[in-house]
N, C-alpha and C positions, 0 to 999 in steps of 0.2 A: 354287757352286750348292748350294742347300739348300731344305728345306721348313721352314716356320715356322708356329707356331700362336699366335694371340693369346688370352691368358687374362687377364681383368681389365684389359684395355687395354694389356697388355705383350706384345710379340712375342718369342717364344723359339724356338730351333731344336728340331726333333724330336730331334736327337742329344743336345743338352744335357739334355733331359728324359728320355732313355732311351726314346723312342717309336719304333716301327717298324711295318712291314707296313701302310702307308697304302693304303687302297683307296677310290676315289671312284666313286659311281654316280649317274648323272643319268637321270631317267625322265620322259617326257612324261605329264602328268596323274597324277602320283604323286609320292611323297616322294623327293627326292634324299637321299643319305646319304654319310657318311664314316666309315670304321672304321679304327682303329689300335690297337696294343697297347703295353703297358708291360712292361718286363723287371724291374720292381721286384717285391717280395714281393706275393703275391696278396692278402694281408690288410692291405696298407698303405693309408694315406689316399689317396682319389681326388684327382686333379688338378682335376677338374671336378665340381661338385655337380650334382644332377639339375636339368635345364632351364637350366643355365648356358649362356650363348651363347658360342660360340667361332668364330673365322675361321681359314682355312688359306690360305696363299699360297706361291707358288714364287718364289725369288730366283735369277736367272740369274748367269752369270759376270760380267756387267757391273753387277751389283747392281741390276738392274731387277726390281721386285716385281710379280707378277700375282696378284690375288685369285682363288682357285679355288672357294672354298666358305665359306658361313656357315650355322651351324645351332645347334640346342640339343642338349645331351647328354641322351640318353634311357636306353637300357639300359647295363648295366655288368657283363657276365659276368666272373667271377673263376674262374681255373683253377689248380690246384696239384697237383703230383705229385713223385715222387722225383727226376725229372730236370729239371723246369722248373716255373716259376710265371709267371703272366701275368694282367694285367687288360686286358680289351678294351673300348675306348671306342667308343660309337656316337653320332654326331651326325646328327640329321635336319634337313633343310632346311625352309624356311617352309611348303611344302605340307603337311607333317605337322601344323602348327598349323591350317591350313585344314581338315584332317580332323577336328579336335577343336572347332572353333568353330561353334556353331549359327548359321545365317543367319536373321535376323529382318527384318521390314519394319514400317513404321509404319502403324497402323490408327487410324481415328477411332472410339473406343469410348466408350460412355456411362459416366460416372462419377457414381453416385448421390450421392456425398458432395459433389462439386463442382456437381452439377445441370447438367452440360453435357457435350458431346462433348470428349474429351481425346485428343490424339495419344499413342498407346501402342505401344511396340515389342512385336511378337507373333511367335511362332515359326510361325504360319500364314503362308505366303508364296505369292504368285502370281508365278511366274517369267515373264519377258518382259513385265512390266507395271510401269509407274511409277505414281505417284499422280495423274498427269495424262494418261496415255495409254499408248502402247506403247514398249517398249525394243527397240532393235535387238540383235543378238547381242553386238556389242561393248559397247554401253551396259550391258547386263545383267551381263556379266562384270566390267566396271569397277565397277559398283554393288556387286557382291558383294565384290570386293577392297577397295573403299573402306570398306565396312562392317566387314570383318575387321580392317583397319588401325585403324579407330576403336576396336576392342575390344582392341587391343594386339598383334595379329599382326604380326610383323616382315616386312612386305611392302608393296609399293605397285604401282600400275598407272597408266599414263598413256594419253592418247588415242592416242598414236603406238605404244605397246607392244602394244595390242590391235588387230591388223590382220587382221580377219576379215570375212566377208561382211556387207555393209550391208543386212541383211534382218531383218524382224521375224518371230518365230516365234509360233505360237498360245500363248495364255496357259496356264500349267500350274500348278495349285494343289497345294501340298504342305505337310506339317506336319513339324516337327522335322528338317529337312534340314540337314546340315553344309555349310559354304561350299564345300568341295572337291567334294562330291557335286553341289551346285547347279551348279557350273561344268561338271562332266561331263554333267549332264542337258542343259544348253544346247548343249554341243558334240557330243552323241551323234549328231546328225543329219549331221555333217560328217566324212568320212573324209580330207579333205585339209588338216586343221588339226593343228598340233603345238603343244604348250605347253612352254615352258622358263622358266628363271629366270636373270636376269642378275645375277650376284653382284658385278659391278664397281661397282654403285651402292649407296648407303646411304639407306634400306633396300634389300634386293634387289628387283628389278622383275620382276613376272610378265609374260611375253611370250607372245602368241598370233600365229602366222603361218600364212598359207595356203601351200600347197605351192609355188605359183608365185612367191612372194616370198622363199622360203628361199634362203640362200646355199649354192652348190654346193661340195662337196669331192670330190676324186678319189682313188681307190685304184687302183694299177696292178698288173696281174698280169704276171709273178710279183712277189711282194712280201708279201701277206698270208699268214699261216700257214694259213688256211682261208677258203673262201668258200662259202656256200650260198645259192642264189637260186631263188625260185619266182615265175614270172609269174602274176598273179592276174586273169586275164580273167574268172573266174567271179564276181568281186565287182562287175563293171560291169553294171548293169541296162540293157536296151535302152530303157527309158523309165520315167517316173514319172508317175503320175496321182494327184492328191490331190483327194478329195471333202470339201468342208467342209459339214457338216450342222449346221443350226441349228433349234432348237425355239423358236418365237416364241409369246409369251403376251400376249394383250390381253384383260384381264378374264377372262371364262370361255371365250374363244375361243383355241384353240391350233392351230398348223399348222407344218409342217416345210418347210424349203427346202434345196436341194442345189446347191452351186456347185462347178464343177470347175476345176482348175488343172493343166496338164500340160506335159511337156517330153519330147522324144525320141519314140521309136516306141511309142505307147500301144496299137497294134493287136497287138503281139507277145504271144504267150501268156504269156510270163514278165515282162511289164511289171509293175513293182512298184506296187501300188495301196494307198493309205492312205485311211482314213475318219477325219477329224478332227472331233470335236464342238466347236463353238464356242457361246458364250453368244449366244442369239438376242435379238431386241428384246423388251422387256417394257413394258407400260403398264397403269396402273390408272386407272379413271375413276369418275365418279358420273353419275347421270342423274336428271332431274326431270320428271315428267309434270305437265302443266298443261292445264286446260280453261278457256276464256274465253267470254264473251258480249259483245255490243255494249256500248260505253261509255255511261254515263249522259249524257254530254254530247251524244250523238246523239238524245236524247229531246227533240226540239224542240217537238212538238205535244202537246196534251192527250191525243189518242188514243194516242200512243206512251207517254206517261207513265202513263196508266190501264192500258194493257196490262202495263207493267212492274210497277206496284204490285200488280195482281191476281195476278201470277205469283210475287211475292216475300213477300206477307203472308198468312198463313193466316187472319187475322181477316176477310179479305175474301172467303173462299171462298164460293162460291154466288152471288156478284154478277157482273154484267156491266158493261161500260164505261158503258152508259147509266144505270146505277144510281148512279154516282159523280159527285160534284162536287168538283173540286180547289180548295181554298181557297188553299193555298200549296204550293210545291214548290221545294226548294233543294238544292244540292250544295256541300259545303265540305270542306276538308282536315280530317282528324281531329286533326291536331296544331296547327292554327292557322296553319300556314305558307301561302304562296301556293298556290292551287289549280293543279295541273298539268293540262294538256289531254292526256289519255291516251286510247288508242283502245279499250281493252277493260276488262272487269271479270273478275277471277279468281274462278272458281266451284269449281275443284278443283285440288289441288296447292298449292304454295307457291313462294316466291322465295328460295332459300337464298343465303347470302353469295356463293358463287362465281358465281351467276347474276345478281347485282344489277348488275354492270358491263355486262351485256348487255341486261337488261330493266329499263327504268325503271318505277318503281312508287311508289304513294302511297296510304296509307290515307285513305279519304274517307268522308264521312257524308252519307246521303240523308235529308232530313227533309221529311215531307209532312203537311199538314193537309187533311182532306177530310170531306165529309158525304155521307150516303146514307140510304136507307130500306130497312129489312129487315122482312119479314113474320114475326111471331112467333105460334106456335100459341096459341089462346085469348086472344091479346092484340090481334092485328091488326097493322097497319103501324106500325113504330116508327122514328122518325127518330134517327139516330146521328151524332154528331160525333166524329171521331177527331182527337185533338190531343195530342201530335204522334205520327206514326209515324216511327220512326227505324230506319235500316238501315245497317250499316257494311259497306263493301266495300273490296277491294284493287284499285285501278285500276292497269292495266299497259298497256304498249305491245307486248305479245307477239303477234306475228302468227302465228296458229295455223291459217290456211287456212280452207277452206270449212266443215269439220266442227268447227272451234273447238278442236281438240286438237293437242297437240305434246309430244314428249319431248325435252328439251334434254340434251345430253351434254357433259361436260367432262373432259379428261384432267388428273389431278392429280399423277401420278408417271409418269415416262417414262425408259426405259433404252435407249439405242441399241444395246446388245449389243456383242459383240466384233467389231471390224473383221476382214474377211477378209484374211489376209496377201497382200501383193502380190509376185509373182515368186518365191515360195518353191519351187515345183516346178523352175523353171529353176536356182535356186541349188543345190538338192539334186542335180539331175541333173548339173550342172557338177562337183560334188564327187565324186559316186559313179561317174560315167562315166570318170574318169581311171583308167588302168591302173596298178595298184600292183605292187610287187615285194616279196615277203616274203623274209626270210632273215637270215643272220648273217654277220658278217665279223670275223675275228680277226687282229690285227696285233701283231707283236712287234718292238720296237726297243730301243735303249739307254735311251731315256726316253720316257714318254708325252708326246705332242705337245700334248694339250689343245686341238687345233684342231677336233675334231669333237664336236658336242653335239646334243641335240635342238634343233631350229631350223635344222639343216642338212639338205640332201639330198645323196645320194651318187651319183656316176657311177663306173663301173668301166671302166678303160682296159685294153686288151690282151685283151679277151674278145669276146663277141658285139657286133655293131654296136649293137643296141638298148640294151645295157647302158651304152654311152657317153653316152646321153642319157636314161636311165631316171628320173633325179631321184627316187630312192627316199627316202622320208621316214625320217629317223633318229628312232627311238622311244626308245631307251635306249643309254647308253654306260657301260661299267664299265672303270675304269682301275686296274690293279695297279701302283702307282707304283714299288714296290721292284724289280719284275721287268720293267717296261717293256711290259706286256701291255695291249692295249686290245681290248675285245669290244664290237661294235656290233650292235644289232638294228635292222633296217629293216622298213618296211611300213606299213600303215594303223594307226590307233590300236588297241591291243589291247583297249581298252574297247568297241570296236565289233566285234560278232561277227555276221558276215553270211555265214557259210559256205554257208548255203542261202537267202540273200537274204531272210531273215525279220527282219533287224534293223530295217529301216525300219518294217515293219508292227508289230513289237514296240514300237518307240518310240511309235507311234500308240496302241497298245492300252493302254500303261501311263500315257498322259497323262490327268490328271484334269481334269474339267470345271472351268472357272473363269469367274466373272463379269467384267464390265468393271471399269475402274479405280474407278468410283464405288462399287463394292462395298466398297472399303477406306476410301473417303473419307466415307461417310455411313452412317446407321443405317437398316436395313430394318425395318419392323414385324415383330416376332417375339418369341420368348421372351427375357426379360431386358432388352428395350428399355424405355426410360422412357415411361410413358403420355403424357407431354406431347409426345413426338415422334410420336405416332400420328395417322393420318388415319382418321376414322370413315367408311369408304366404304360408303354405303348408298343404296338407292333409296327415296325418300320420296314420298308422294302421298296420295290419298284425298280425300274430300269435305271442304270447309271446315267447321269446327265451327259449330254453331247459334248461337254467340254473335254471328254476323253479323246476326241478326234480333232487333230489340228493339221495345218499345212504351212509350209514355208511361204513367205510373202515376197521374196526378193527376185524371183525369176518369172518372166512372162510365160503363161501357160495357155494352151488352147482348151478353153472350158466352155461348155454349153450350160447356161444357167436358166432354169425355168422358174416361174413365179405364178402361183395361183392366188389371185386377190381374195381376201376374206372380208366379210362384212363385220369387221371389228375395228375399234379404235384403240390404239395403244398410245398412251401419253406418259412422258416422264415428268413427274412433279417433285422437285427437290423438297418442297414443304412436307410431302408425305413420305419422303425417304424411300421411294421405290417406284416401280412401274405398275400402273393400274390398267387392267383389262376391264373396260367399263361395263360391258354387258355381263361379264361373269362376276363382277364386283370382287375381284381377287387382287392381291398385291404381291408382286414378286420382289423380294428384298435383295438388294445388292450388298453382299457382305465381303469386305476386303480380306477377312480371315480365310476365305475359301481360295484366295489366289495362291498358287504354289510357289510363286517367285515374287521378288520385289519388282515394282514397275507400276505403270499406269495403264488402265483400260480406258480408252478414249476413242472418239471417231477418227478414223484414219482413211486416207485416200489410197486405193489400190487399183492398179491397172490389170485388166483382164482382156482376153481375146474372145469376142462373141461373134460367131459366124464370119470369122476372118477379119473382123474389125477390132482394133484396140480401143477399149472404152475404159472410163474411170467409174469406180463405185466407192461408196463410203461404207466402211464397216466399223462397228464398235468392237475394238479388239486391243490386245496388248502388243508390246514389241515382240519381235521374234525371240525365241529362246530354244534351247535344246534340253 
């Protein structure tokens, strides 16, 4: 029978290397360790360099070897004196590597160089959340271990080795968290879960078990050197009430909702109550106001056409229907395509791209030739022939009701928020309502058996009846191999401190708000985001511009023009690319894309009749078109 250590792939006995005082410690949710000392000179070369991996096994009388531990060499205290010298080696198990490995998750972040969203590993993590939805407790722990293994940590996890509650916890956003801490955060809600490491596999396997599935070991009284047991009824709450609070935001409207999940006796004064903030639903939208009037196609009679012409052409002001004779009247598409039969004409607002799939529209041109008589002071009755009158309209099929007005709305971004966990209160109550037994057990034998580890539960025979079935969770085991002493600590996880039933509430208070999984998979408009990824969310509207009204320029007309001077200066500055109204400090941009036809808008000289006198004026306008 001997203890052996593997160094650089070679197994050697402790005795041959002058090693002694082997002590092994196994701890749930903490680093296992092995310590031993060397009787060589304390200033001699170390057998193991820093972070060198080594394994320890026990070989029985039948030459059967059992692997007890694998870890990295960490500290190396050296001690020397007149009577003795020693070097003490410490090996830490894989959990110690989890303590030093930052946990990261993949985010879709904008790369300005690539001009695209790029999957980027980031130390901001949202626990209990995958890139496509929610993680259960087991899935999150396995994801953490898989990440650590990918970074070189000597550990693994399988679906079978993580046997914990199949429940999803609320998302919890954190930054710069280590893998070990992330696992503790996920498990802090459960007092009935123990973590251990199986060293019989390569690499070692992280195991999580619930109390009900742990293998039972028995200790019989008399037998142990000492036993200390405390029944912890005070750790079992009568009930658990979880309130999920969500703040929902839809454009400028916000409201809160509260959903309750409970288990046990929630009427008890000491029922544990938690308020958990979850990401609520969010949406952003745009809206468009439009005002319409009856479609030109409905102007079947001369009377209807005259009424429409009188209301749309200022040149006809002061006339009535009987004054007008329509020589010709036509409606055509402005672009030359087939004329659509639409129901209304847009008089205010616009049809933005997001509305075009809902509202059919077509730019159309009304052309009318007509004659009429007008009385002119000092001249008498003058016959006028208007040829042609042109009016551009936007024909639509938007049904705006009796008043002819409507505001269309469209959601452009939508976030369903974080789903409310299902059955969490019941799962927590099942874990916390179990009666735990705190204490320590010390056993002395010729050899340490190595049969009790975290992952076991202990029953004590020969004492109280309830001890025989107490199934106390083993949280840590320390084995002094040379002296055959085993010290066992039992009870709920020491990382959970609920002496006054505040741990559950504390777990809720320290949870950080987190968005849903799309938060990591897409870019929200905000600082640092690429402008190309932004949606310009705005409400647009107002009267249609006066460019909808036009007149033919080829025939002399009797027109009275009035002008009221305004105390404003308008200047055209090519350097600024626009027209600036100085007092208002606004710029009106001239955009060729707005021109419906090819051509040039430039100053042109037009002859008009003013008070019976033909005069010339300069207008900034295009060539005539239909």
